[in-house]
py3Dmol code that shows the C-alpha trace and the ligand (Angstrom):
import py3Dmol

protein = """\
ATOM      1  CA  MET A   1     123.972  87.715  99.294  1.00  0.00           C
ATOM      2  CA  LYS A   2     120.901  86.986 101.260  1.00  0.00           C
ATOM      3  CA  LYS A   3     117.725  87.456  99.340  1.00  0.00           C
ATOM      4  CA  ILE A   4     115.123  89.835 100.803  1.00  0.00           C
ATOM      5  CA  VAL A   5     111.563  89.636  99.314  1.00  0.00           C
ATOM      6  CA  ILE A   6     109.207  92.489 100.021  1.00  0.00           C
ATOM      7  CA  LEU A   7     105.445  92.490  99.160  1.00  0.00           C
ATOM      8  CA  THR A   8     103.814  95.857  99.070  1.00  0.00           C
ATOM      9  CA  GLY A   9     100.470  97.163  98.832  1.00  0.00           C
ATOM     10  CA  ALA A  10      98.771 100.657  98.724  1.00  0.00           C
ATOM     11  CA  GLY A  11      99.619 101.420 102.342  1.00  0.00           C
ATOM     12  CA  ILE A  12     103.216 102.111 101.373  1.00  0.00           C
ATOM     13  CA  SER A  13     102.166 104.840  98.989  1.00  0.00           C
ATOM     14  CA  ALA A  14      99.645 106.345 101.265  1.00  0.00           C
ATOM     15  CA  GLU A  15     102.011 108.925 102.780  1.00  0.00           C
ATOM     16  CA  SER A  16     102.873 109.964  99.204  1.00  0.00           C
ATOM     17  CA  GLY A  17      99.233 110.991  98.789  1.00  0.00           C
ATOM     18  CA  LEU A  18      98.065 108.137  96.731  1.00  0.00           C
ATOM     19  CA  LYS A  19      94.860 106.744  98.398  1.00  0.00           C
ATOM     20  CA  THR A  20      94.585 103.203  99.546  1.00  0.00           C
ATOM     21  CA  PHE A  21      91.598 100.911  98.477  1.00  0.00           C
ATOM     22  CA  ARG A  22      89.917  99.779 101.673  1.00  0.00           C
ATOM     23  CA  ASP A  23      90.183 103.125 103.547  1.00  0.00           C
ATOM     24  CA  SER A  24      88.068 104.694 100.791  1.00  0.00           C
ATOM     25  CA  ASP A  25      84.643 103.039 101.817  1.00  0.00           C
ATOM     26  CA  GLY A  26      84.555 100.818  98.526  1.00  0.00           C
ATOM     27  CA  LEU A  27      85.046 103.792  96.187  1.00  0.00           C
ATOM     28  CA  TRP A  28      88.349 104.417  94.459  1.00  0.00           C
ATOM     29  CA  GLU A  29      88.713 108.240  94.207  1.00  0.00           C
ATOM     30  CA  GLY A  30      84.850 108.410  94.001  1.00  0.00           C
ATOM     31  CA  TYR A  31      84.379 105.730  91.354  1.00  0.00           C
ATOM     32  CA  ASN A  32      82.876 102.211  91.812  1.00  0.00           C
ATOM     33  CA  ILE A  33      85.665  99.584  91.042  1.00  0.00           C
ATOM     34  CA  GLU A  34      83.098  97.836  88.512  1.00  0.00           C
ATOM     35  CA  ASP A  35      82.630 101.115  86.727  1.00  0.00           C
ATOM     36  CA  VAL A  36      86.424 101.725  85.895  1.00  0.00           C
ATOM     37  CA  ALA A  37      88.454  98.609  86.634  1.00  0.00           C
ATOM     38  CA  THR A  38      87.080  95.641  84.802  1.00  0.00           C
ATOM     39  CA  PRO A  39      86.996  94.397  81.185  1.00  0.00           C
ATOM     40  CA  GLU A  40      83.146  95.027  81.250  1.00  0.00           C
ATOM     41  CA  ALA A  41      83.573  98.573  82.150  1.00  0.00           C
ATOM     42  CA  TRP A  42      86.019  98.994  79.324  1.00  0.00           C
ATOM     43  CA  ARG A  43      83.592  97.431  76.875  1.00  0.00           C
ATOM     44  CA  ARG A  44      80.655  99.527  78.307  1.00  0.00           C
ATOM     45  CA  ASN A  45      82.361 102.817  78.566  1.00  0.00           C
ATOM     46  CA  PRO A  46      85.926 102.976  77.646  1.00  0.00           C
ATOM     47  CA  VAL A  47      86.011 106.803  77.654  1.00  0.00           C
ATOM     48  CA  LEU A  48      85.158 106.821  81.438  1.00  0.00           C
ATOM     49  CA  VAL A  49      87.794 104.082  82.134  1.00  0.00           C
ATOM     50  CA  GLN A  50      90.537 106.024  80.141  1.00  0.00           C
ATOM     51  CA  GLN A  51      89.591 109.170  81.956  1.00  0.00           C
ATOM     52  CA  PHE A  52      89.952 107.544  85.275  1.00  0.00           C
ATOM     53  CA  TYR A  53      93.378 106.123  84.460  1.00  0.00           C
ATOM     54  CA  ASN A  54      94.440 109.391  83.157  1.00  0.00           C
ATOM     55  CA  GLU A  55      93.372 111.006  86.361  1.00  0.00           C
ATOM     56  CA  ARG A  56      95.173 108.296  88.513  1.00  0.00           C
ATOM     57  CA  ARG A  57      98.304 108.642  86.212  1.00  0.00           C
ATOM     58  CA  LYS A  58      98.428 112.322  86.844  1.00  0.00           C
ATOM     59  CA  SER A  59      98.228 111.895  90.658  1.00  0.00           C
ATOM     60  CA  VAL A  60     100.995 109.316  90.370  1.00  0.00           C
ATOM     61  CA  ILE A  61     103.327 111.726  88.337  1.00  0.00           C
ATOM     62  CA  GLU A  62     102.788 114.477  90.959  1.00  0.00           C
ATOM     63  CA  ALA A  63     103.419 112.152  93.866  1.00  0.00           C
ATOM     64  CA  GLN A  64     106.887 111.735  95.336  1.00  0.00           C
ATOM     65  CA  PRO A  65     108.332 108.554  96.917  1.00  0.00           C
ATOM     66  CA  ASN A  66     108.446 108.673 100.760  1.00  0.00           C
ATOM     67  CA  ALA A  67     110.965 107.545 103.254  1.00  0.00           C
ATOM     68  CA  ALA A  68     109.778 103.999 103.009  1.00  0.00           C
ATOM     69  CA  HIS A  69     110.513 103.774  99.314  1.00  0.00           C
ATOM     70  CA  TYR A  70     113.829 105.394  99.670  1.00  0.00           C
ATOM     71  CA  ALA A  71     114.790 103.135 102.695  1.00  0.00           C
ATOM     72  CA  LEU A  72     113.888  99.803 100.630  1.00  0.00           C
ATOM     73  CA  ALA A  73     116.274 100.983  97.984  1.00  0.00           C
ATOM     74  CA  LYS A  74     119.021 101.235 100.567  1.00  0.00           C
ATOM     75  CA  LEU A  75     118.634  97.585 101.368  1.00  0.00           C
ATOM     76  CA  GLU A  76     120.285  96.814  98.061  1.00  0.00           C
ATOM     77  CA  GLU A  77     123.643  97.765  99.355  1.00  0.00           C
ATOM     78  CA  LYS A  78     123.676  94.511 101.334  1.00  0.00           C
ATOM     79  CA  TYR A  79     120.922  92.320 100.022  1.00  0.00           C
ATOM     80  CA  ASP A  80     119.586  90.672  96.901  1.00  0.00           C
ATOM     81  CA  VAL A  81     116.315  92.572  97.097  1.00  0.00           C
ATOM     82  CA  THR A  82     113.091  91.719  95.112  1.00  0.00           C
ATOM     83  CA  ILE A  83     110.031  94.052  95.706  1.00  0.00           C
ATOM     84  CA  ILE A  84     106.738  92.471  94.662  1.00  0.00           C
ATOM     85  CA  THR A  85     104.065  95.123  94.408  1.00  0.00           C
ATOM     86  CA  GLN A  86     100.453  95.229  94.144  1.00  0.00           C
ATOM     87  CA  ASN A  87     100.759  98.926  93.301  1.00  0.00           C
ATOM     88  CA  ILE A  88     100.354 100.256  89.913  1.00  0.00           C
ATOM     89  CA  ASP A  89     102.425 103.432  90.796  1.00  0.00           C
ATOM     90  CA  ASP A  90     106.256 103.783  89.906  1.00  0.00           C
ATOM     91  CA  LEU A  91     107.216 105.099  93.368  1.00  0.00           C
ATOM     92  CA  HIS A  92     109.497 102.121  94.148  1.00  0.00           C
ATOM     93  CA  GLU A  93     111.565 102.700  90.964  1.00  0.00           C
ATOM     94  CA  ARG A  94     111.702 106.476  91.458  1.00  0.00           C
ATOM     95  CA  GLY A  95     112.740 105.730  95.038  1.00  0.00           C
ATOM     96  CA  GLY A  96     115.689 103.844  93.630  1.00  0.00           C
ATOM     97  CA  SER A  97     114.604 100.252  93.752  1.00  0.00           C
ATOM     98  CA  THR A  98     116.041  98.307  90.741  1.00  0.00           C
ATOM     99  CA  ASN A  99     114.140  95.043  90.929  1.00  0.00           C
ATOM    100  CA  VAL A 100     110.438  95.384  90.953  1.00  0.00           C
ATOM    101  CA  VAL A 101     107.672  92.951  89.893  1.00  0.00           C
ATOM    102  CA  HIS A 102     104.284  94.666  89.385  1.00  0.00           C
ATOM    103  CA  LEU A 103     101.668  92.104  89.967  1.00  0.00           C
ATOM    104  CA  HIS A 104      98.815  94.453  88.831  1.00  0.00           C
ATOM    105  CA  GLY A 105     100.733  96.121  86.240  1.00  0.00           C
ATOM    106  CA  ILE A 106     102.121  99.790  86.071  1.00  0.00           C
ATOM    107  CA  ILE A 107     100.061 102.919  85.181  1.00  0.00           C
ATOM    108  CA  THR A 108     102.899 104.784  83.515  1.00  0.00           C
ATOM    109  CA  ARG A 109     102.780 102.323  80.486  1.00  0.00           C
ATOM    110  CA  SER A 110     100.069 101.474  78.136  1.00  0.00           C
ATOM    111  CA  GLN A 111      99.118  98.233  76.500  1.00  0.00           C
ATOM    112  CA  SER A 112      97.204  96.972  73.544  1.00  0.00           C
ATOM    113  CA  SER A 113      93.613  96.298  74.230  1.00  0.00           C
ATOM    114  CA  LYS A 114      93.885  93.307  71.857  1.00  0.00           C
ATOM    115  CA  ASP A 115      97.215  91.860  73.080  1.00  0.00           C
ATOM    116  CA  SER A 116      98.203  92.586  76.739  1.00  0.00           C
ATOM    117  CA  THR A 117     101.889  91.627  75.993  1.00  0.00           C
ATOM    118  CA  LEU A 118     102.122  94.802  73.779  1.00  0.00           C
ATOM    119  CA  THR A 119     103.003  97.444  75.981  1.00  0.00           C
ATOM    120  CA  TYR A 120     104.368 101.074  75.376  1.00  0.00           C
ATOM    121  CA  PRO A 121     105.718 104.093  77.239  1.00  0.00           C
ATOM    122  CA  ILE A 122     103.289 106.968  77.737  1.00  0.00           C
ATOM    123  CA  ASP A 123     104.245 110.539  76.658  1.00  0.00           C
ATOM    124  CA  GLY A 124     102.769 112.890  79.469  1.00  0.00           C
ATOM    125  CA  TRP A 125     100.017 111.697  81.726  1.00  0.00           C
ATOM    126  CA  GLU A 126      97.173 110.876  79.319  1.00  0.00           C
ATOM    127  CA  ILE A 127      96.318 108.198  76.769  1.00  0.00           C
ATOM    128  CA  LYS A 128      93.917 109.711  74.025  1.00  0.00           C
ATOM    129  CA  MET A 129      91.068 107.577  72.885  1.00  0.00           C
ATOM    130  CA  ASP A 130      92.462 107.844  69.167  1.00  0.00           C
ATOM    131  CA  GLU A 131      95.768 106.203  70.218  1.00  0.00           C
ATOM    132  CA  THR A 132      96.205 102.766  68.924  1.00  0.00           C
ATOM    133  CA  CYS A 133      98.761  99.750  69.223  1.00  0.00           C
ATOM    134  CA  GLU A 134     100.682  98.324  66.269  1.00  0.00           C
ATOM    135  CA  LEU A 135      97.621  96.006  65.704  1.00  0.00           C
ATOM    136  CA  GLY A 136      95.352  99.135  65.354  1.00  0.00           C
ATOM    137  CA  SER A 137      93.355  98.421  68.520  1.00  0.00           C
ATOM    138  CA  PRO A 138      92.895 101.154  71.101  1.00  0.00           C
ATOM    139  CA  LEU A 139      95.539 101.622  73.989  1.00  0.00           C
ATOM    140  CA  ARG A 140      94.611 101.230  77.525  1.00  0.00           C
ATOM    141  CA  ALA A 141      96.574 101.518  80.815  1.00  0.00           C
ATOM    142  CA  HIS A 142      98.795  98.651  81.429  1.00  0.00           C
ATOM    143  CA  VAL A 143      97.173  97.447  84.518  1.00  0.00           C
ATOM    144  CA  VAL A 144      95.522  94.098  85.662  1.00  0.00           C
ATOM    145  CA  TRP A 145      91.669  94.684  85.946  1.00  0.00           C
ATOM    146  CA  PHE A 146      89.584  92.671  88.285  1.00  0.00           C
ATOM    147  CA  GLY A 147      88.561  89.367  86.590  1.00  0.00           C
ATOM    148  CA  GLU A 148      91.909  89.420  84.534  1.00  0.00           C
ATOM    149  CA  ASP A 149      94.698  87.000  84.887  1.00  0.00           C
ATOM    150  CA  VAL A 150      97.714  87.994  86.919  1.00  0.00           C
ATOM    151  CA  PRO A 151     100.418  86.892  84.570  1.00  0.00           C
ATOM    152  CA  MET A 152     103.325  87.533  87.120  1.00  0.00           C
ATOM    153  CA  ILE A 153     101.861  85.566  89.925  1.00  0.00           C
ATOM    154  CA  GLU A 154     103.695  82.209  89.227  1.00  0.00           C
ATOM    155  CA  THR A 155     107.183  84.201  88.969  1.00  0.00           C
ATOM    156  CA  ALA A 156     106.077  85.956  92.166  1.00  0.00           C
ATOM    157  CA  ALA A 157     105.497  82.817  94.049  1.00  0.00           C
ATOM    158  CA  ARG A 158     108.809  81.326  92.896  1.00  0.00           C
ATOM    159  CA  ILE A 159     110.469  84.434  94.294  1.00  0.00           C
ATOM    160  CA  CYS A 160     108.777  84.103  97.548  1.00  0.00           C
ATOM    161  CA  GLN A 161     109.937  80.407  97.896  1.00  0.00           C
ATOM    162  CA  GLN A 162     113.582  81.670  97.693  1.00  0.00           C
ATOM    163  CA  ALA A 163     113.340  84.254 100.347  1.00  0.00           C
ATOM    164  CA  ASP A 164     115.771  84.458 103.180  1.00  0.00           C
ATOM    165  CA  VAL A 165     113.859  87.372 104.888  1.00  0.00           C
ATOM    166  CA  PHE A 166     110.249  88.430 103.926  1.00  0.00           C
ATOM    167  CA  ILE A 167     108.674  91.664 104.636  1.00  0.00           C
ATOM    168  CA  LEU A 168     104.986  92.600 104.094  1.00  0.00           C
ATOM    169  CA  ILE A 169     104.158  96.397 103.853  1.00  0.00           C
ATOM    170  CA  GLY A 170     100.882  98.092 103.637  1.00  0.00           C
ATOM    171  CA  SER A 171      98.571  95.551 102.280  1.00  0.00           C
ATOM    172  CA  SER A 172      95.397  94.135 103.723  1.00  0.00           C
ATOM    173  CA  LEU A 173      95.822  91.013 101.923  1.00  0.00           C
ATOM    174  CA  ALA A 174      92.172  91.288 100.740  1.00  0.00           C
ATOM    175  CA  VAL A 175      92.845  90.600  97.086  1.00  0.00           C
ATOM    176  CA  TYR A 176      94.005  87.218  95.748  1.00  0.00           C
ATOM    177  CA  PRO A 177      96.161  85.688  94.192  1.00  0.00           C
ATOM    178  CA  ALA A 178      98.428  88.283  95.547  1.00  0.00           C
ATOM    179  CA  ALA A 179      97.524  87.692  99.190  1.00  0.00           C
ATOM    180  CA  GLY A 180      98.297  83.968  98.797  1.00  0.00           C
ATOM    181  CA  LEU A 181     101.869  84.635  98.111  1.00  0.00           C
ATOM    182  CA  VAL A 182     102.611  84.673 101.821  1.00  0.00           C
ATOM    183  CA  ASN A 183     102.078  81.130 101.807  1.00  0.00           C
ATOM    184  CA  TYR A 184     104.914  80.416  99.634  1.00  0.00           C
ATOM    185  CA  VAL A 185     107.469  81.910 101.994  1.00  0.00           C
ATOM    186  CA  PRO A 186     109.190  78.918 103.744  1.00  0.00           C
ATOM    187  CA  ARG A 187     108.270  78.448 107.442  1.00  0.00           C
ATOM    188  CA  HIS A 188     111.706  79.077 108.927  1.00  0.00           C
ATOM    189  CA  VAL A 189     112.228  82.379 107.232  1.00  0.00           C
ATOM    190  CA  PRO A 190     111.870  85.591 109.409  1.00  0.00           C
ATOM    191  CA  LYS A 191     108.647  87.521 108.301  1.00  0.00           C
ATOM    192  CA  TYR A 192     108.058  91.222 109.246  1.00  0.00           C
ATOM    193  CA  ILE A 193     104.870  93.131 108.732  1.00  0.00           C
ATOM    194  CA  VAL A 194     104.789  96.969 108.713  1.00  0.00           C
ATOM    195  CA  ASP A 195     101.149  98.322 108.996  1.00  0.00           C
ATOM    196  CA  PRO A 196      99.464 100.798 111.394  1.00  0.00           C
ATOM    197  CA  LYS A 197      96.571  98.307 111.531  1.00  0.00           C
ATOM    198  CA  ILE A 198      98.093  94.728 111.333  1.00  0.00           C
ATOM    199  CA  PRO A 199      95.695  92.874 109.056  1.00  0.00           C
ATOM    200  CA  GLN A 200      93.971  89.492 110.130  1.00  0.00           C
ATOM    201  CA  MET A 201      95.568  86.548 108.260  1.00  0.00           C
ATOM    202  CA  SER A 202      96.241  82.843 108.849  1.00  0.00           C
ATOM    203  CA  GLY A 203      99.597  82.292 110.414  1.00  0.00           C
ATOM    204  CA  ASN A 204     100.069  85.983 111.276  1.00  0.00           C
ATOM    205  CA  SER A 205     101.359  84.864 114.594  1.00  0.00           C
ATOM    206  CA  THR A 206     104.716  83.987 112.919  1.00  0.00           C
ATOM    207  CA  PHE A 207     105.112  87.651 111.692  1.00  0.00           C
ATOM    208  CA  ILE A 208     107.323  90.169 113.650  1.00  0.00           C
ATOM    209  CA  LYS A 209     104.733  93.076 113.786  1.00  0.00           C
ATOM    210  CA  ILE A 210     105.861  96.631 113.395  1.00  0.00           C
ATOM    211  CA  GLU A 211     102.553  98.456 114.001  1.00  0.00           C
ATOM    212  CA  GLU A 212     103.703 101.767 112.425  1.00  0.00           C
ATOM    213  CA  LYS A 213     103.056 103.731 109.241  1.00  0.00           C
ATOM    214  CA  ALA A 214     105.423 102.820 106.531  1.00  0.00           C
ATOM    215  CA  SER A 215     107.487 106.079 106.689  1.00  0.00           C
ATOM    216  CA  VAL A 216     108.412 105.347 110.209  1.00  0.00           C
ATOM    217  CA  GLY A 217     108.465 101.424 110.518  1.00  0.00           C
ATOM    218  CA  VAL A 218     110.413 100.714 107.242  1.00  0.00           C
ATOM    219  CA  PRO A 219     113.396 102.995 107.710  1.00  0.00           C
ATOM    220  CA  SER A 220     113.754 101.639 111.323  1.00  0.00           C
ATOM    221  CA  LEU A 221     113.614  98.107 110.083  1.00  0.00           C
ATOM    222  CA  VAL A 222     116.026  98.727 107.239  1.00  0.00           C
ATOM    223  CA  THR A 223     118.375 100.186 109.739  1.00  0.00           C
ATOM    224  CA  ASP A 224     118.219  97.089 111.672  1.00  0.00           C
ATOM    225  CA  LEU A 225     118.597  94.793 108.642  1.00  0.00           C
ATOM    226  CA  LEU A 226     121.783  96.823 107.468  1.00  0.00           C
ATOM    227  CA  GLY A 227     123.193  96.393 110.918  1.00  0.00           C
ATOM    228  CA  HIS A 228     123.937 100.093 111.550  1.00  0.00           C
TER     229      HIS A 228
END
"""
ligand_1 = """\
36
LIG
N 101.770 102.964 106.120
C 101.612 101.578 105.973
N 100.483 100.885 105.969
C 99.355 101.651 105.641
C 99.420 103.117 105.781
C 100.622 103.653 106.169
N 100.685 105.071 106.130
N 98.006 103.517 105.642
C 97.247 102.366 105.441
N 98.056 101.277 105.501
C 97.663 100.048 105.311
C 96.213 99.799 105.859
O 96.120 99.440 107.267
C 95.907 98.434 104.961
O 96.211 97.194 105.712
O 97.659 99.623 104.034
C 96.692 98.578 103.705
C 96.009 99.028 102.504
O 95.040 97.822 102.116
P 94.295 98.037 100.773
O 93.791 99.333 100.681
O 93.470 96.823 100.700
O 95.369 97.884 99.665
P 96.063 96.625 99.079
O 96.315 95.609 99.964
O 97.127 97.160 98.234
O 94.877 96.294 97.927
C 95.306 95.178 97.190
O 93.388 95.371 96.047
O 91.906 96.973 95.006
C 92.869 96.015 94.586
O 94.276 95.849 92.831
C 93.925 96.611 94.016
O 96.334 96.319 94.433
C 95.130 96.508 95.030
C 94.649 95.236 95.823
"""
view = py3Dmol.view(width=600, height=400)
view.addModel(protein, "pdb")
view.setStyle({"model": 0}, {"cartoon": {"style": "trace"}})
view.addModel(ligand_1, "xyz")
view.setStyle({"model": 1}, {"stick": {}})
view.zoomTo()
view.show()
């Protein structure tokens, strides 16, 4: 089976009601990133950070996958599909995709604040401040904060090198190392981009541009790729 590799960003979840990053004038749901999404923020004010991610998790649980998520799941009928997402929501999984690599973690799981490889399911939408991991340290959202390593980046790069088809959906490619993944896709491989505002990037001339929002552009591209 041909391998399709799909790199998604916040734009694919925009129509599910989850805000993108760069459309929100530098704030994330009204918070400064450095106050809620860095290790320093956690050291300075863990309660605020925990509350921020509990609020985000509630929105994710209330959100529904949209036509783009469902269409990507259909691709699995005919292709060996890997989704590499920068998103911390679980909408790809709830849309039916079975092979999702979360570069920046996933908000529906918690992790030990002492050992990031210890992760746990979350019962409901909030992590309480008195909940601890098996090492006795407080639990935090299983997400990659700014300034932290992206443990899945090497895996993701290798997956991009194996692509027979590459699709970029809803990412401004503003944040590295995720943005650098595009350079691992072999030159001869067909590359598509779906975004209502095609971002500037080196080599974007080689992309087949679908200047549409995801809920329109992705289903039509999937129909073409499935050949019906
Ligand atoms: N359909 C498709 N794309 C859309 C839609 C839509 N309905 N609405 C917006 N977009 C596009 C925007 O044009 C933009 O190119 O989605 C992209 C969103 O870009 P960002 O907000 O920068 O999100 P993303 O690229 O995922 O950010 C990467 O930055 O803040 C960090 O860790 C965070 O994972 C995030 C990373």
